[in-house]
C-alpha positions as CSV (number, residue, x, y, z in Angstrom):
1,M,-28.7,4.7,-46.9
2,K,-26.9,2.9,-44.1
3,K,-26.5,-0.8,-43.2
4,I,-26.0,-2.3,-39.8
5,F,-24.5,-5.9,-39.7
6,L,-24.5,-8.1,-36.6
7,S,-22.7,-11.4,-36.7
8,A,-23.3,-14.3,-34.2
9,L,-23.8,-17.9,-35.1
10,A,-25.5,-16.8,-38.3
11,T,-25.5,-13.6,-40.3
12,F,-28.2,-11.1,-39.4
13,S,-29.0,-8.1,-41.7
14,L,-31.0,-5.0,-40.6
15,L,-31.4,-2.1,-43.0
16,I,-32.9,1.2,-42.2
17,S,-33.7,3.3,-45.4
18,L,-33.7,7.0,-45.7
19,A,-37.5,6.9,-45.6
20,Q,-37.2,5.3,-42.1
21,N,-38.5,1.9,-43.4
22,I,-36.9,-1.0,-41.7
23,G,-36.0,-4.1,-43.6
24,I,-34.9,-7.5,-42.0
25,G,-33.5,-9.7,-44.7
26,E,-34.7,-7.1,-47.3
27,N,-32.2,-4.6,-48.8
28,S,-34.9,-2.3,-50.2
29,P,-37.7,-1.9,-47.6
30,T,-40.1,0.3,-49.6
31,A,-43.4,-1.6,-49.2
32,A,-43.9,-0.9,-45.4
33,K,-42.4,0.5,-42.3
34,L,-41.2,-3.0,-41.4
35,Q,-40.5,-5.5,-44.1
36,V,-39.2,-9.0,-43.1
37,K,-37.9,-11.5,-45.7
38,G,-36.5,-15.0,-45.1
39,I,-35.9,-18.2,-46.9
40,D,-37.2,-20.6,-44.2
41,S,-40.6,-21.1,-42.6
42,S,-39.8,-19.2,-39.3
43,V,-39.7,-15.7,-40.7
44,V,-41.1,-14.0,-37.6
45,I,-41.5,-15.6,-34.1
46,V,-43.5,-13.9,-31.4
47,E,-42.7,-15.5,-28.1
48,N,-44.1,-15.0,-24.5
49,G,-41.5,-16.0,-22.0
50,T,-44.2,-17.1,-19.5
51,N,-44.5,-20.9,-19.5
52,S,-46.8,-21.3,-16.6
53,G,-50.3,-20.1,-15.6
54,T,-53.7,-20.3,-17.3
55,N,-54.9,-18.5,-20.4
56,V,-51.5,-17.2,-21.3
57,R,-51.8,-14.8,-24.2
58,T,-49.2,-14.2,-26.9
59,G,-50.0,-12.1,-29.9
60,L,-49.9,-9.1,-32.2
61,F,-52.0,-6.0,-31.5
62,F,-53.3,-3.5,-34.0
63,K,-53.9,0.1,-32.9
64,T,-55.4,3.1,-34.6
65,G,-54.7,6.3,-32.7
66,P,-55.4,5.8,-29.0
67,S,-57.7,2.7,-29.6
68,Y,-56.7,-0.9,-29.9
69,A,-58.7,-2.1,-33.0
70,G,-57.8,-5.8,-33.0
71,S,-55.4,-8.6,-32.2
72,I,-54.2,-12.0,-33.4
73,S,-53.2,-14.0,-30.4
74,T,-52.7,-17.5,-29.0
75,V,-54.4,-18.3,-25.7
76,G,-53.7,-21.4,-23.7
77,T,-52.5,-23.3,-20.7
78,G,-49.5,-25.5,-20.8
79,Y,-49.3,-27.3,-24.1
80,T,-52.9,-26.7,-25.1
81,H,-53.6,-23.4,-27.0
82,R,-56.0,-21.9,-29.4
83,L,-55.5,-19.2,-32.0
84,G,-57.9,-16.3,-31.5
85,F,-58.9,-13.3,-33.6
86,F,-60.0,-10.3,-31.4
87,T,-61.9,-7.1,-32.3
88,Y,-64.0,-4.4,-30.5
89,G,-61.8,-1.2,-30.2
90,G,-61.0,0.2,-26.8
91,S,-58.3,2.1,-25.0
92,S,-56.6,-1.0,-23.7
93,P,-55.8,-4.5,-25.1
94,S,-58.1,-6.1,-22.5
95,S,-61.1,-4.5,-24.1
96,L,-60.7,-6.7,-27.2
97,L,-63.2,-9.6,-27.5
98,E,-62.4,-13.0,-29.1
99,R,-64.6,-13.4,-32.2
100,L,-63.1,-16.4,-33.9
101,S,-61.1,-19.3,-32.4
102,I,-59.2,-22.2,-33.8
103,S,-58.5,-25.0,-31.4
104,D,-55.4,-27.3,-31.3
105,A,-57.7,-30.0,-33.0
106,G,-58.4,-27.7,-35.9
107,D,-62.0,-26.9,-34.8
108,V,-63.2,-23.4,-35.7
109,G,-65.5,-21.5,-33.4
110,I,-67.3,-18.2,-34.3
111,G,-68.7,-16.7,-31.1
112,V,-67.4,-19.8,-29.3
113,V,-63.9,-20.0,-27.7
114,T,-64.1,-23.8,-27.3
115,P,-65.6,-25.2,-30.5
116,A,-67.0,-28.7,-30.3
117,A,-67.1,-29.4,-34.1
118,K,-65.2,-28.5,-37.2
119,L,-67.4,-25.4,-37.4
120,D,-69.2,-24.3,-34.3
121,I,-71.2,-21.1,-34.6
122,N,-73.0,-19.3,-31.8
123,G,-75.4,-16.9,-33.6
124,V,-77.3,-16.4,-36.9
125,I,-75.6,-17.2,-40.2
126,K,-76.2,-15.1,-43.3
127,I,-75.1,-16.3,-46.8
128,S,-75.4,-13.5,-49.4
129,G,-73.9,-15.1,-52.5
130,G,-75.3,-17.8,-54.8
131,F,-78.7,-16.2,-55.6
132,P,-80.4,-16.5,-52.2
133,G,-84.2,-16.0,-51.9
134,A,-87.2,-16.5,-49.6
135,G,-88.0,-20.1,-49.1
136,K,-84.8,-21.4,-50.9
137,L,-82.8,-24.4,-49.5
138,L,-79.1,-24.8,-49.1
139,Q,-78.2,-28.1,-50.8
140,S,-75.0,-30.0,-51.5
141,D,-73.8,-31.7,-54.6
142,A,-71.8,-35.0,-54.8
143,N,-68.6,-33.1,-54.2
144,G,-69.9,-31.4,-51.1
145,M,-70.3,-28.0,-52.8
146,A,-73.3,-26.1,-51.4
147,S,-75.6,-23.8,-53.3
148,W,-79.0,-22.3,-53.0
149,A,-81.9,-24.1,-54.7
150,D,-85.6,-23.7,-55.0
151,K,-87.6,-26.0,-52.7
152,S,-89.0,-29.0,-54.3
153,T,-92.2,-30.9,-53.5
154,S,-90.1,-33.8,-52.0
155,F,-88.7,-31.7,-49.1
156,L,-90.4,-29.7,-46.3
157,P,-88.3,-26.8,-45.0
158,A,-88.9,-25.6,-41.5
159,G,-90.6,-22.3,-40.5
160,A,-91.9,-21.2,-43.9
161,S,-95.6,-20.2,-44.1
162,G,-98.0,-22.6,-45.7
163,N,-95.8,-25.7,-45.5
164,T,-97.3,-29.1,-44.4
165,L,-94.9,-29.4,-41.5
166,R,-93.4,-26.6,-39.4
167,H,-90.8,-26.4,-36.6
168,N,-90.6,-23.9,-33.8
169,G,-86.8,-23.5,-34.2
170,S,-85.8,-25.7,-31.3
171,S,-87.1,-29.1,-32.6
172,Y,-85.6,-31.1,-35.4
173,I,-85.9,-34.3,-37.4
174,S,-82.9,-36.5,-37.2
175,T,-81.8,-39.8,-38.9
176,S,-85.0,-40.0,-40.9
177,N,-86.4,-38.8,-44.2
178,L,-89.6,-36.7,-44.8
179,Y,-91.2,-36.6,-48.2
180,N,-94.1,-34.8,-49.7
181,N,-95.4,-35.8,-53.1
182,G,-98.0,-33.0,-53.3
183,S,-100.9,-35.0,-51.9
184,A,-99.4,-37.3,-49.3
185,V,-96.6,-37.0,-46.7
186,G,-94.3,-39.9,-46.0
187,I,-92.0,-40.4,-43.0
188,G,-89.5,-43.1,-43.6
189,T,-91.0,-43.9,-47.0
190,A,-90.3,-42.1,-50.3
191,S,-93.6,-43.2,-51.8
192,P,-96.4,-42.4,-49.4
193,S,-99.8,-43.9,-50.3
194,Y,-101.9,-41.9,-47.8
195,I,-102.2,-38.4,-46.5
196,L,-99.7,-39.4,-43.8
197,D,-97.8,-42.6,-44.4
198,I,-95.3,-43.6,-41.6
199,N,-92.8,-46.5,-42.0
200,G,-91.8,-47.3,-38.4
201,R,-93.0,-46.6,-34.9
202,M,-94.7,-43.3,-33.8
203,R,-94.6,-41.8,-30.3
204,L,-97.2,-39.3,-29.0
205,R,-96.4,-37.3,-25.9
206,H,-98.3,-34.7,-23.9
207,N,-97.6,-32.7,-20.8
208,G,-100.7,-34.1,-19.2
209,N,-102.2,-37.6,-19.2
210,T,-104.4,-37.6,-22.3
211,S,-102.0,-37.9,-25.2
212,G,-103.5,-39.5,-28.3
213,L,-105.4,-39.0,-31.6
214,W,-108.7,-37.3,-32.3
215,F,-110.9,-38.5,-35.1
216,N,-113.2,-35.9,-36.8
217,G,-116.2,-36.7,-39.0
218,S,-117.3,-34.8,-42.2
219,T,-118.7,-32.0,-40.0
220,N,-115.3,-31.5,-38.3
221,V,-116.7,-32.5,-34.9
222,E,-114.3,-34.3,-32.6
223,N,-116.3,-37.5,-32.0
224,S,-113.7,-40.0,-31.0
225,F,-110.4,-40.0,-29.3
226,I,-107.9,-42.9,-28.9
227,G,-105.1,-42.3,-26.4
228,Q,-103.9,-42.3,-22.8
229,Y,-106.5,-41.9,-20.2
230,T,-104.2,-41.8,-17.1
231,D,-100.7,-42.9,-16.5
232,N,-101.8,-46.6,-16.4
233,L,-104.9,-46.5,-18.7
234,W,-105.3,-46.0,-22.4
235,G,-108.6,-46.3,-24.2
236,I,-111.3,-44.9,-26.5
237,F,-113.2,-41.7,-25.7
238,S,-116.5,-41.2,-27.6
239,G,-119.8,-39.4,-27.0
240,G,-118.5,-37.4,-24.1
241,A,-117.3,-40.5,-22.0
242,W,-114.6,-43.1,-22.0
243,K,-116.1,-46.3,-23.5
244,F,-113.1,-48.6,-23.6
245,A,-110.0,-48.9,-21.5
246,V,-107.0,-51.2,-21.0
247,N,-105.0,-51.2,-17.8
248,A,-101.3,-51.2,-18.8
249,T,-100.2,-52.7,-15.5
250,D,-102.3,-55.9,-15.4
251,G,-104.0,-56.0,-18.8
252,T,-107.5,-55.5,-17.4
253,V,-110.1,-54.5,-20.1
254,L,-113.2,-52.5,-19.3
255,M,-116.0,-51.5,-21.7
256,G,-119.1,-49.3,-21.5
257,S,-118.5,-47.3,-18.3
258,S,-118.1,-43.5,-18.0
259,N,-116.0,-43.9,-14.9
260,L,-113.3,-46.3,-16.1
261,D,-110.6,-45.2,-13.7
262,N,-112.8,-45.9,-10.6
263,E,-114.0,-49.2,-12.0
264,V,-110.5,-50.4,-12.7
265,Q,-109.4,-49.5,-9.1
266,T,-112.5,-51.1,-7.4
267,N,-115.1,-53.4,-9.0
268,A,-112.8,-54.9,-11.7
269,V,-110.1,-56.2,-9.3
270,G,-109.4,-59.8,-10.0
271,Y,-111.0,-59.8,-13.5
272,K,-109.5,-59.4,-16.9
273,L,-112.6,-58.2,-18.7
274,K,-115.6,-56.2,-17.4
275,V,-118.5,-55.1,-19.6
276,F,-121.1,-52.6,-18.5
277,G,-124.0,-53.8,-20.6
278,K,-125.1,-56.8,-22.7
279,I,-122.9,-59.0,-24.9
280,I,-124.1,-60.8,-28.1
281,G,-122.2,-63.4,-30.0
282,E,-122.5,-66.5,-32.1
283,E,-120.3,-68.7,-29.9
284,V,-118.7,-68.5,-26.4
285,R,-116.2,-71.2,-25.4
286,V,-115.3,-71.8,-21.7
287,Q,-112.3,-74.0,-21.1
288,L,-112.9,-75.7,-17.7
289,K,-110.1,-76.6,-15.4
290,T,-112.3,-78.8,-13.3
291,A,-113.7,-82.3,-14.2
292,W,-116.9,-82.5,-16.3
293,P,-119.6,-84.2,-14.2
294,D,-119.4,-87.7,-15.9
295,Y,-118.3,-88.7,-12.4
296,V,-122.1,-88.8,-11.6
297,F,-122.3,-92.2,-13.4
298,G,-119.4,-93.6,-11.5
299,E,-120.0,-96.3,-8.9
300,K,-118.4,-94.3,-6.1
301,Y,-120.6,-91.2,-6.6
302,Q,-123.2,-90.7,-3.8
303,R,-126.4,-88.9,-4.7
304,L,-129.3,-88.1,-2.5
305,S,-132.3,-90.3,-2.5
306,I,-135.6,-88.9,-3.7
307,D,-136.8,-88.4,-0.2
308,E,-133.5,-86.7,0.9
309,L,-133.7,-84.5,-2.2
310,E,-137.2,-83.5,-1.3
311,Q,-136.2,-82.6,2.2
312,F,-133.2,-80.5,1.0
313,V,-135.3,-78.5,-1.5
314,T,-138.1,-77.9,1.0
315,K,-135.6,-76.5,3.5
316,N,-133.2,-74.6,1.3
317,K,-135.4,-73.6,-1.7
318,H,-132.7,-74.6,-4.2
319,L,-131.0,-77.8,-5.5
320,P,-127.9,-79.2,-3.7
321,N,-124.6,-77.8,-4.9
322,I,-126.4,-75.0,-6.7
323,P,-126.0,-71.4,-5.5
324,S,-129.1,-69.7,-4.1
325,A,-130.8,-66.8,-5.8
326,A,-129.4,-64.5,-3.2
327,E,-125.9,-65.7,-3.8
328,V,-126.2,-65.2,-7.6
329,E,-127.7,-61.7,-7.1
330,A,-124.8,-60.7,-4.8
331,N,-121.9,-62.4,-6.6
332,G,-123.1,-63.2,-10.1
333,Q,-122.3,-66.6,-11.5
334,L,-119.3,-68.3,-13.1
335,L,-120.5,-69.3,-16.6
336,G,-118.3,-72.4,-16.9
337,E,-118.8,-73.6,-13.3
338,M,-122.6,-73.1,-13.5
339,Q,-122.7,-75.1,-16.7
340,R,-120.8,-77.9,-14.9
341,K,-123.2,-77.9,-12.0
342,M,-126.2,-77.8,-14.2
343,M,-124.9,-80.9,-16.1
344,E,-124.3,-82.6,-12.8
345,K,-128.0,-82.1,-11.9
346,I,-129.1,-83.2,-15.4
347,E,-127.1,-86.4,-15.1
348,E,-128.4,-87.0,-11.5
349,L,-131.9,-86.4,-12.9
350,S,-131.3,-89.0,-15.6
351,L,-130.4,-91.6,-12.9
352,Y,-133.5,-90.7,-11.0
353,I,-135.6,-91.3,-14.1
354,I,-133.9,-94.6,-14.7
355,D,-134.6,-95.7,-11.1
356,L,-138.2,-94.6,-11.4
357,K,-138.6,-96.5,-14.7
358,K,-137.3,-99.6,-13.0
359,E,-139.8,-99.2,-10.2
360,I,-142.7,-98.6,-12.7
361,D,-141.7,-101.7,-14.7
362,L,-141.6,-103.7,-11.5
363,L,-145.1,-102.5,-10.5
364,K,-146.4,-103.3,-14.0
365,K,-145.0,-106.8,-13.7
366,K,-146.7,-107.4,-10.4
367,N,-150.0,-106.1,-11.6
368,T,-150.0,-108.6,-14.5
369,L,-149.5,-111.6,-12.2
């Protein structure tokens, strides 16, 4: 055995054994072809003299025969680097592919060279230990330790056959809880009282216009639908036609027409409620904005004489200040305004009767003289 000693600022020891093993800081290198031993943290330093450029790579390469089998390297630009583990054997170092990466921030990526979380995986994960099985769930204890567990009735896993709720693999439930007590499903509530019990708002979406809810009877026939009719209308569909609709833009309400969209855009303009059919009720109240016709009894009110009234009716075939039959047929009538005008005529009629009584009383008095 022979020793070579080099002396500089510090003592450096290199030993080559008879078995051609090399020891650095190790007097008996019997464990490997190269054995390095030191008493500080910097036992081996691999340095790339290039301090400029992008994706500068510094590392150790592993070779079996003519093929490069793997590498542990740093890859980076400037002062930002990541530690990468490379595999995929080939005839040159460039054929190796980075399989696992650790960023400067400590994030680990598998199949991802720029991990965005503490563990960022691109691909499928398989966990073999811990008694896995079909339909089991990976759950955590209070200390963050994960283990396989049989699914319980209070949790709905995604994608398993026969479950109440299934996902397609790209959708997810976030920041909410979903519970199943065996007979009812609760979203946002741990004690659902109905088949589906939702604590909070619910949003329904559809690629077309008609998003909503269908209601089936005991014969499983879709008889009624509540949902969106067009972009601006929502309503109730029943019996093969839309029977009720609300215009989301101006609040217009229509009932009883099978062509609600056309009615909203045409005949219902200017009205908040339009009903195609009859209405029955115990009471209807109309709050008038105009004065009730007690002004008829005022001293300044001018009414026609009996003769003038006769001439007007003979000529126009309707009372003064009352719409004609043709006008009512064409435009309908305003219920409150018509009531006001009718009361005006009733009060005028009362005055006519009072005047006639005075004349009758006067005639009676003359006849008794």
